[in-house]
C-alpha beads as a LAMMPS data file, in Angstrom:
LAMMPS data file: protein, C-alpha beads

346 atoms
345 bonds

1 atom types
1 bond types

-500.0 500.0 xlo xhi
-500.0 500.0 ylo yhi
-500.0 500.0 zlo zhi

Masses

1 110.0

Atoms # bond

1 1 1 -36.252 -466.957 -213.094
2 1 1 -34.808 -464.120 -210.987
3 1 1 -32.496 -464.265 -207.921
4 1 1 -33.530 -461.904 -205.318
5 1 1 -32.542 -461.512 -201.629
6 1 1 -35.108 -462.558 -198.924
7 1 1 -35.169 -463.568 -195.065
8 1 1 -36.111 -467.035 -194.300
9 1 1 -36.285 -469.616 -191.464
10 1 1 -33.778 -472.272 -192.327
11 1 1 -35.911 -474.691 -189.745
12 1 1 -38.359 -474.786 -187.503
13 1 1 -37.863 -472.274 -184.412
14 1 1 -34.567 -471.321 -186.031
15 1 1 -34.115 -467.456 -186.156
16 1 1 -34.575 -465.969 -189.782
17 1 1 -31.619 -465.211 -191.622
18 1 1 -30.595 -463.372 -194.810
19 1 1 -30.637 -465.717 -198.092
20 1 1 -31.487 -465.749 -201.358
21 1 1 -34.547 -467.195 -203.532
22 1 1 -35.248 -467.462 -207.137
23 1 1 -38.424 -466.085 -208.314
24 1 1 -39.889 -467.510 -211.612
25 1 1 -40.483 -465.716 -214.934
26 1 1 -43.006 -463.193 -215.667
27 1 1 -45.484 -465.417 -217.050
28 1 1 -48.562 -464.658 -219.646
29 1 1 -50.997 -463.165 -216.765
30 1 1 -48.111 -462.501 -214.072
31 1 1 -47.122 -459.290 -212.748
32 1 1 -43.584 -458.666 -211.128
33 1 1 -43.883 -456.621 -208.005
34 1 1 -41.185 -454.706 -206.012
35 1 1 -41.991 -455.302 -202.662
36 1 1 -41.723 -452.114 -200.586
37 1 1 -43.205 -453.092 -197.273
38 1 1 -44.278 -456.521 -195.752
39 1 1 -45.906 -456.844 -192.569
40 1 1 -45.271 -459.350 -189.588
41 1 1 -48.178 -461.375 -189.039
42 1 1 -48.557 -463.565 -185.890
43 1 1 -49.451 -466.387 -188.271
44 1 1 -45.818 -465.877 -189.665
45 1 1 -44.465 -466.989 -186.074
46 1 1 -46.823 -469.696 -185.980
47 1 1 -45.708 -471.169 -189.179
48 1 1 -42.047 -470.420 -188.823
49 1 1 -42.150 -472.144 -185.689
50 1 1 -44.566 -475.046 -186.522
51 1 1 -47.134 -474.267 -184.350
52 1 1 -49.544 -475.007 -186.682
53 1 1 -48.007 -478.309 -187.566
54 1 1 -45.452 -479.655 -190.059
55 1 1 -44.184 -476.608 -192.589
56 1 1 -41.686 -476.283 -195.705
57 1 1 -38.406 -475.080 -195.172
58 1 1 -36.341 -472.887 -195.795
59 1 1 -39.515 -470.738 -195.110
60 1 1 -39.915 -467.156 -196.492
61 1 1 -42.757 -465.721 -194.415
62 1 1 -44.981 -462.580 -195.165
63 1 1 -48.411 -462.313 -196.457
64 1 1 -48.871 -458.662 -195.755
65 1 1 -47.268 -457.396 -199.063
66 1 1 -47.229 -453.841 -200.435
67 1 1 -45.393 -452.607 -203.453
68 1 1 -45.124 -451.277 -206.892
69 1 1 -45.509 -453.258 -210.120
70 1 1 -42.253 -453.360 -212.140
71 1 1 -43.026 -455.724 -215.046
72 1 1 -46.120 -457.495 -216.587
73 1 1 -46.937 -460.313 -218.966
74 1 1 -47.968 -459.789 -222.143
75 1 1 -51.574 -461.075 -221.243
76 1 1 -52.168 -458.775 -218.231
77 1 1 -54.820 -456.576 -218.586
78 1 1 -55.470 -455.346 -214.859
79 1 1 -52.248 -453.649 -214.126
80 1 1 -49.581 -451.674 -215.549
81 1 1 -46.123 -450.616 -214.469
82 1 1 -46.091 -448.366 -212.112
83 1 1 -48.975 -449.379 -210.314
84 1 1 -49.349 -449.771 -206.374
85 1 1 -50.594 -453.126 -205.507
86 1 1 -50.805 -455.504 -202.722
87 1 1 -50.728 -459.104 -202.261
88 1 1 -52.263 -461.138 -199.236
89 1 1 -52.423 -464.394 -198.066
90 1 1 -53.171 -466.424 -201.444
91 1 1 -51.477 -466.336 -204.688
92 1 1 -53.894 -469.069 -206.273
93 1 1 -56.711 -471.206 -206.378
94 1 1 -58.556 -473.795 -208.142
95 1 1 -60.577 -470.907 -209.661
96 1 1 -63.186 -473.395 -211.040
97 1 1 -65.161 -474.465 -207.695
98 1 1 -68.296 -472.780 -206.491
99 1 1 -66.388 -470.657 -203.964
100 1 1 -63.663 -469.393 -206.416
101 1 1 -66.658 -468.425 -208.827
102 1 1 -68.306 -466.608 -206.298
103 1 1 -65.332 -464.713 -205.317
104 1 1 -64.502 -466.794 -202.166
105 1 1 -61.049 -467.984 -203.359
106 1 1 -60.303 -468.179 -199.601
107 1 1 -62.715 -471.069 -199.314
108 1 1 -61.594 -472.816 -202.502
109 1 1 -62.693 -476.397 -202.612
110 1 1 -59.386 -477.798 -203.337
111 1 1 -57.568 -475.466 -201.250
112 1 1 -55.976 -472.159 -202.003
113 1 1 -52.197 -471.686 -202.497
114 1 1 -50.848 -469.820 -199.777
115 1 1 -48.454 -467.113 -200.157
116 1 1 -45.902 -468.975 -198.440
117 1 1 -45.356 -472.302 -196.708
118 1 1 -47.318 -474.170 -199.618
119 1 1 -46.739 -475.571 -202.911
120 1 1 -48.063 -473.920 -206.191
121 1 1 -49.826 -475.166 -209.201
122 1 1 -46.057 -475.738 -210.988
123 1 1 -44.829 -477.787 -207.991
124 1 1 -42.744 -475.437 -206.565
125 1 1 -42.633 -474.043 -202.975
126 1 1 -44.092 -470.412 -202.457
127 1 1 -42.236 -467.990 -200.922
128 1 1 -43.711 -464.905 -199.134
129 1 1 -42.972 -461.012 -198.609
130 1 1 -39.913 -460.982 -196.618
131 1 1 -37.987 -460.278 -200.001
132 1 1 -37.390 -457.936 -202.565
133 1 1 -39.788 -459.038 -205.303
134 1 1 -42.357 -461.424 -206.075
135 1 1 -44.493 -462.799 -209.270
136 1 1 -47.853 -462.964 -208.895
137 1 1 -50.847 -464.027 -211.133
138 1 1 -52.786 -460.594 -212.109
139 1 1 -56.063 -462.297 -210.465
140 1 1 -54.479 -462.554 -207.152
141 1 1 -53.141 -459.064 -206.847
142 1 1 -55.107 -456.058 -205.330
143 1 1 -54.883 -452.378 -205.955
144 1 1 -53.826 -450.106 -203.121
145 1 1 -55.765 -446.724 -203.468
146 1 1 -53.856 -443.323 -203.370
147 1 1 -55.388 -442.503 -200.445
148 1 1 -53.292 -445.164 -198.468
149 1 1 -49.537 -445.083 -197.993
150 1 1 -47.800 -448.250 -198.747
151 1 1 -46.281 -448.828 -195.143
152 1 1 -49.594 -448.561 -193.343
153 1 1 -51.318 -450.465 -196.081
154 1 1 -49.329 -453.540 -196.047
155 1 1 -50.827 -455.046 -193.063
156 1 1 -54.618 -454.563 -194.518
157 1 1 -53.837 -457.517 -196.729
158 1 1 -54.115 -459.850 -193.725
159 1 1 -54.917 -457.915 -190.670
160 1 1 -57.538 -455.556 -192.564
161 1 1 -59.421 -458.049 -194.463
162 1 1 -59.562 -460.724 -191.749
163 1 1 -61.517 -458.360 -189.817
164 1 1 -63.473 -456.592 -192.218
165 1 1 -64.838 -459.693 -193.745
166 1 1 -66.980 -460.966 -190.700
167 1 1 -67.667 -457.862 -189.691
168 1 1 -69.257 -457.108 -193.111
169 1 1 -70.915 -460.475 -193.079
170 1 1 -72.419 -460.113 -189.861
171 1 1 -74.234 -456.923 -190.918
172 1 1 -72.120 -454.616 -188.565
173 1 1 -73.393 -450.882 -188.928
174 1 1 -75.434 -448.463 -187.225
175 1 1 -77.464 -449.655 -184.293
176 1 1 -75.193 -452.679 -183.973
177 1 1 -73.119 -453.383 -180.953
178 1 1 -69.821 -455.149 -181.521
179 1 1 -66.985 -456.380 -178.966
180 1 1 -63.692 -456.864 -180.027
181 1 1 -61.466 -459.510 -177.981
182 1 1 -57.842 -458.342 -177.893
183 1 1 -56.266 -455.226 -179.102
184 1 1 -53.317 -456.183 -181.171
185 1 1 -52.693 -456.492 -184.880
186 1 1 -55.758 -457.999 -185.707
187 1 1 -57.709 -456.250 -182.890
188 1 1 -56.825 -452.762 -183.242
189 1 1 -57.761 -452.861 -187.027
190 1 1 -61.461 -454.514 -186.028
191 1 1 -61.767 -451.443 -183.897
192 1 1 -61.075 -449.018 -186.637
193 1 1 -63.331 -450.714 -189.153
194 1 1 -66.385 -451.502 -186.757
195 1 1 -66.111 -447.782 -185.784
196 1 1 -65.985 -446.783 -189.354
197 1 1 -69.019 -449.121 -190.288
198 1 1 -71.153 -447.000 -187.717
199 1 1 -71.353 -449.577 -184.805
200 1 1 -71.025 -449.212 -180.954
201 1 1 -67.664 -450.623 -180.214
202 1 1 -66.383 -452.154 -176.949
203 1 1 -62.744 -453.638 -176.546
204 1 1 -62.797 -456.421 -174.225
205 1 1 -58.794 -456.686 -173.000
206 1 1 -57.122 -458.497 -170.193
207 1 1 -56.456 -455.213 -168.581
208 1 1 -57.109 -451.451 -168.849
209 1 1 -53.092 -450.927 -170.059
210 1 1 -54.259 -450.160 -173.450
211 1 1 -57.298 -448.177 -172.905
212 1 1 -56.522 -444.872 -173.927
213 1 1 -55.251 -446.307 -177.562
214 1 1 -58.574 -448.108 -177.929
215 1 1 -60.818 -445.297 -177.118
216 1 1 -58.139 -443.192 -179.657
217 1 1 -58.766 -445.834 -182.587
218 1 1 -62.546 -445.662 -182.210
219 1 1 -63.748 -447.788 -179.415
220 1 1 -66.680 -446.380 -177.440
221 1 1 -66.018 -448.434 -174.504
222 1 1 -63.244 -450.627 -172.994
223 1 1 -63.532 -453.059 -170.423
224 1 1 -61.267 -455.626 -168.746
225 1 1 -61.968 -459.230 -168.932
226 1 1 -59.798 -459.774 -165.935
227 1 1 -62.392 -458.145 -163.754
228 1 1 -65.495 -460.512 -163.369
229 1 1 -67.655 -457.916 -163.415
230 1 1 -67.240 -457.264 -166.881
231 1 1 -69.048 -460.531 -167.632
232 1 1 -71.954 -459.621 -165.453
233 1 1 -72.239 -455.987 -166.629
234 1 1 -72.268 -456.810 -170.216
235 1 1 -74.209 -460.201 -170.493
236 1 1 -76.995 -460.509 -173.617
237 1 1 -75.091 -456.924 -175.156
238 1 1 -73.605 -457.621 -178.219
239 1 1 -74.402 -458.796 -181.836
240 1 1 -71.082 -459.602 -182.678
241 1 1 -68.251 -460.552 -180.594
242 1 1 -64.890 -460.695 -182.998
243 1 1 -62.270 -462.935 -181.066
244 1 1 -58.825 -461.867 -182.411
245 1 1 -56.591 -463.689 -179.872
246 1 1 -55.015 -466.731 -180.631
247 1 1 -55.017 -468.297 -177.247
248 1 1 -57.553 -470.638 -175.658
249 1 1 -60.484 -468.556 -173.721
250 1 1 -63.449 -469.496 -171.822
251 1 1 -65.848 -469.615 -174.382
252 1 1 -68.906 -469.714 -172.286
253 1 1 -68.379 -466.597 -170.620
254 1 1 -67.825 -464.674 -173.871
255 1 1 -70.619 -466.458 -175.589
256 1 1 -72.974 -465.376 -172.478
257 1 1 -71.990 -461.621 -174.009
258 1 1 -74.156 -462.162 -176.999
259 1 1 -77.772 -461.107 -177.946
260 1 1 -80.126 -463.777 -178.942
261 1 1 -78.828 -464.788 -182.565
262 1 1 -75.309 -462.902 -182.216
263 1 1 -72.533 -464.385 -183.224
264 1 1 -69.006 -464.886 -181.938
265 1 1 -66.574 -465.080 -184.917
266 1 1 -62.890 -466.109 -184.190
267 1 1 -60.196 -465.041 -186.237
268 1 1 -57.461 -466.138 -184.026
269 1 1 -56.505 -469.720 -184.561
270 1 1 -54.661 -471.104 -181.137
271 1 1 -51.967 -473.727 -181.625
272 1 1 -53.965 -476.246 -179.230
273 1 1 -57.489 -477.411 -178.933
274 1 1 -59.998 -475.494 -177.158
275 1 1 -62.928 -476.987 -174.979
276 1 1 -66.569 -475.815 -175.878
277 1 1 -69.507 -476.211 -173.844
278 1 1 -72.507 -476.467 -176.104
279 1 1 -74.854 -475.165 -173.444
280 1 1 -73.251 -471.812 -173.812
281 1 1 -75.158 -471.662 -177.176
282 1 1 -78.232 -473.533 -176.739
283 1 1 -80.153 -470.633 -174.729
284 1 1 -80.327 -467.726 -177.028
285 1 1 -79.631 -469.464 -180.362
286 1 1 -76.123 -467.973 -180.433
287 1 1 -73.827 -468.444 -183.349
288 1 1 -70.034 -469.618 -182.593
289 1 1 -68.374 -469.475 -185.832
290 1 1 -65.043 -468.644 -187.389
291 1 1 -63.763 -466.490 -190.675
292 1 1 -60.719 -466.859 -192.872
293 1 1 -59.500 -463.813 -194.689
294 1 1 -61.353 -462.890 -197.542
295 1 1 -61.547 -463.344 -201.317
296 1 1 -59.874 -461.211 -203.914
297 1 1 -62.770 -459.129 -204.662
298 1 1 -63.543 -458.313 -200.913
299 1 1 -60.121 -457.634 -200.121
300 1 1 -60.306 -455.112 -202.794
301 1 1 -63.454 -453.655 -201.255
302 1 1 -61.612 -453.623 -198.040
303 1 1 -58.980 -451.668 -199.311
304 1 1 -61.238 -449.146 -200.950
305 1 1 -63.244 -448.994 -197.712
306 1 1 -60.099 -448.198 -195.803
307 1 1 -58.912 -445.547 -198.012
308 1 1 -62.065 -443.774 -197.948
309 1 1 -62.154 -443.772 -194.274
310 1 1 -58.725 -443.040 -193.818
311 1 1 -57.861 -446.325 -192.123
312 1 1 -54.619 -447.514 -192.029
313 1 1 -52.895 -449.719 -189.609
314 1 1 -50.846 -448.374 -186.728
315 1 1 -47.070 -449.448 -187.443
316 1 1 -43.687 -449.711 -186.108
317 1 1 -41.409 -449.423 -189.311
318 1 1 -38.190 -452.048 -188.852
319 1 1 -35.201 -453.108 -190.782
320 1 1 -34.872 -456.416 -191.863
321 1 1 -32.043 -457.140 -189.099
322 1 1 -34.811 -456.453 -186.640
323 1 1 -37.157 -459.303 -187.673
324 1 1 -36.078 -462.073 -184.900
325 1 1 -36.388 -459.165 -182.034
326 1 1 -39.781 -458.341 -183.704
327 1 1 -41.001 -461.757 -183.668
328 1 1 -40.139 -462.297 -179.674
329 1 1 -42.178 -458.954 -179.025
330 1 1 -44.914 -459.898 -180.763
331 1 1 -45.158 -463.009 -178.966
332 1 1 -44.774 -461.025 -175.691
333 1 1 -47.676 -458.500 -177.050
334 1 1 -44.827 -455.849 -177.146
335 1 1 -46.072 -454.012 -180.529
336 1 1 -48.451 -451.101 -181.056
337 1 1 -49.806 -452.680 -183.352
338 1 1 -48.058 -454.093 -186.333
339 1 1 -44.521 -454.215 -187.390
340 1 1 -43.640 -453.619 -190.977
341 1 1 -40.315 -454.556 -192.846
342 1 1 -38.973 -451.781 -194.864
343 1 1 -37.712 -454.222 -197.692
344 1 1 -35.126 -452.017 -198.990
345 1 1 -33.153 -453.200 -196.107
346 1 1 -33.088 -457.028 -197.156

Bonds

1 1 1 2
2 1 2 3
3 1 3 4
4 1 4 5
5 1 5 6
6 1 6 7
7 1 7 8
8 1 8 9
9 1 9 10
10 1 10 11
11 1 11 12
12 1 12 13
13 1 13 14
14 1 14 15
15 1 15 16
16 1 16 17
17 1 17 18
18 1 18 19
19 1 19 20
20 1 20 21
21 1 21 22
22 1 22 23
23 1 23 24
24 1 24 25
25 1 25 26
26 1 26 27
27 1 27 28
28 1 28 29
29 1 29 30
30 1 30 31
31 1 31 32
32 1 32 33
33 1 33 34
34 1 34 35
35 1 35 36
36 1 36 37
37 1 37 38
38 1 38 39
39 1 39 40
40 1 40 41
41 1 41 42
42 1 42 43
43 1 43 44
44 1 44 45
45 1 45 46
46 1 46 47
47 1 47 48
48 1 48 49
49 1 49 50
50 1 50 51
51 1 51 52
52 1 52 53
53 1 53 54
54 1 54 55
55 1 55 56
56 1 56 57
57 1 57 58
58 1 58 59
59 1 59 60
60 1 60 61
61 1 61 62
62 1 62 63
63 1 63 64
64 1 64 65
65 1 65 66
66 1 66 67
67 1 67 68
68 1 68 69
69 1 69 70
70 1 70 71
71 1 71 72
72 1 72 73
73 1 73 74
74 1 74 75
75 1 75 76
76 1 76 77
77 1 77 78
78 1 78 79
79 1 79 80
80 1 80 81
81 1 81 82
82 1 82 83
83 1 83 84
84 1 84 85
85 1 85 86
86 1 86 87
87 1 87 88
88 1 88 89
89 1 89 90
90 1 90 91
91 1 91 92
92 1 92 93
93 1 93 94
94 1 94 95
95 1 95 96
96 1 96 97
97 1 97 98
98 1 98 99
99 1 99 100
100 1 100 101
101 1 101 102
102 1 102 103
103 1 103 104
104 1 104 105
105 1 105 106
106 1 106 107
107 1 107 108
108 1 108 109
109 1 109 110
110 1 110 111
111 1 111 112
112 1 112 113
113 1 113 114
114 1 114 115
115 1 115 116
116 1 116 117
117 1 117 118
118 1 118 119
119 1 119 120
120 1 120 121
121 1 121 122
122 1 122 123
123 1 123 124
124 1 124 125
125 1 125 126
126 1 126 127
127 1 127 128
128 1 128 129
129 1 129 130
130 1 130 131
131 1 131 132
132 1 132 133
133 1 133 134
134 1 134 135
135 1 135 136
136 1 136 137
137 1 137 138
138 1 138 139
139 1 139 140
140 1 140 141
141 1 141 142
142 1 142 143
143 1 143 144
144 1 144 145
145 1 145 146
146 1 146 147
147 1 147 148
148 1 148 149
149 1 149 150
150 1 150 151
151 1 151 152
152 1 152 153
153 1 153 154
154 1 154 155
155 1 155 156
156 1 156 157
157 1 157 158
158 1 158 159
159 1 159 160
160 1 160 161
161 1 161 162
162 1 162 163
163 1 163 164
164 1 164 165
165 1 165 166
166 1 166 167
167 1 167 168
168 1 168 169
169 1 169 170
170 1 170 171
171 1 171 172
172 1 172 173
173 1 173 174
174 1 174 175
175 1 175 176
176 1 176 177
177 1 177 178
178 1 178 179
179 1 179 180
180 1 180 181
181 1 181 182
182 1 182 183
183 1 183 184
184 1 184 185
185 1 185 186
186 1 186 187
187 1 187 188
188 1 188 189
189 1 189 190
190 1 190 191
191 1 191 192
192 1 192 193
193 1 193 194
194 1 194 195
195 1 195 196
196 1 196 197
197 1 197 198
198 1 198 199
199 1 199 200
200 1 200 201
201 1 201 202
202 1 202 203
203 1 203 204
204 1 204 205
205 1 205 206
206 1 206 207
207 1 207 208
208 1 208 209
209 1 209 210
210 1 210 211
211 1 211 212
212 1 212 213
213 1 213 214
214 1 214 215
215 1 215 216
216 1 216 217
217 1 217 218
218 1 218 219
219 1 219 220
220 1 220 221
221 1 221 222
222 1 222 223
223 1 223 224
224 1 224 225
225 1 225 226
226 1 226 227
227 1 227 228
228 1 228 229
229 1 229 230
230 1 230 231
231 1 231 232
232 1 232 233
233 1 233 234
234 1 234 235
235 1 235 236
236 1 236 237
237 1 237 238
238 1 238 239
239 1 239 240
240 1 240 241
241 1 241 242
242 1 242 243
243 1 243 244
244 1 244 245
245 1 245 246
246 1 246 247
247 1 247 248
248 1 248 249
249 1 249 250
250 1 250 251
251 1 251 252
252 1 252 253
253 1 253 254
254 1 254 255
255 1 255 256
256 1 256 257
257 1 257 258
258 1 258 259
259 1 259 260
260 1 260 261
261 1 261 262
262 1 262 263
263 1 263 264
264 1 264 265
265 1 265 266
266 1 266 267
267 1 267 268
268 1 268 269
269 1 269 270
270 1 270 271
271 1 271 272
272 1 272 273
273 1 273 274
274 1 274 275
275 1 275 276
276 1 276 277
277 1 277 278
278 1 278 279
279 1 279 280
280 1 280 281
281 1 281 282
282 1 282 283
283 1 283 284
284 1 284 285
285 1 285 286
286 1 286 287
287 1 287 288
288 1 288 289
289 1 289 290
290 1 290 291
291 1 291 292
292 1 292 293
293 1 293 294
294 1 294 295
295 1 295 296
296 1 296 297
297 1 297 298
298 1 298 299
299 1 299 300
300 1 300 301
301 1 301 302
302 1 302 303
303 1 303 304
304 1 304 305
305 1 305 306
306 1 306 307
307 1 307 308
308 1 308 309
309 1 309 310
310 1 310 311
311 1 311 312
312 1 312 313
313 1 313 314
314 1 314 315
315 1 315 316
316 1 316 317
317 1 317 318
318 1 318 319
319 1 319 320
320 1 320 321
321 1 321 322
322 1 322 323
323 1 323 324
324 1 324 325
325 1 325 326
326 1 326 327
327 1 327 328
328 1 328 329
329 1 329 330
330 1 330 331
331 1 331 332
332 1 332 333
333 1 333 334
334 1 334 335
335 1 335 336
336 1 336 337
337 1 337 338
338 1 338 339
339 1 339 340
340 1 340 341
341 1 341 342
342 1 342 343
343 1 343 344
344 1 344 345
345 1 345 346
């Protein structure tokens, strides 16, 4: 066991504070990672404040982890000391179900072991990336290509794969029209990735406040959803609508923007139930669906794609003493576009 410094929420809705946690000894197939940077995802806030239901405390959030391998177990074959690596939203799964065997560990039939706010196969609570070090089985670690700096790569381990996976699944590429709803931590990566895939990209945001940013990041068009004319003008336009916001929407209005057999994919998860009018999908065999991160092979594929196209997150680097302020700013949509903790400050 190794004692490391971390930032934890001691109870639901309580401010995060500096503490220490125990990391397991490096096992046969484990790697010990010196965490260099950890992104702050809105999911961290939902869980630390029990917005998604009862949680485990104390909680060390963080599932956007970038660092360097400092020790490997005797059976490790994929990584060596000094390798630049990342850890995303899960650190284990059953490895035996159809989904796991297909590389879709995020849909493990028995449920993945999440990077934090979960219980591992050893019965111990998992703690996330707001810490100095983490021990992870090599099969749930990915390599960060040399073309990506670790600070801008960290958010790719959630925001990057969460948007890449559905865009790839629904065949986004040249000739396709994609709408990205919301230009935040997820949305800005959705725009970058869809643009790099060759699609025509439109940002749908409440106002035009971030229009210049959206166009700079790769959007071809930027429309305000606060203007009813937007929904009239864009009716039946898009092959894919990627909804990145975690608040209830007028789903009928957004579904009306889809072409026949187009898909609205939700990657933001509201804390409250949402209402769906089934009549909104009957007319043109529209698809209303969701997507949850990606498996380990696809996460590696996403990182390689981002390195090839020079895509990193737009970040604001903070010290650990700024985590609580950052949480409030995320809730108020006051970040462009991802806070990243310099873990040397923990």
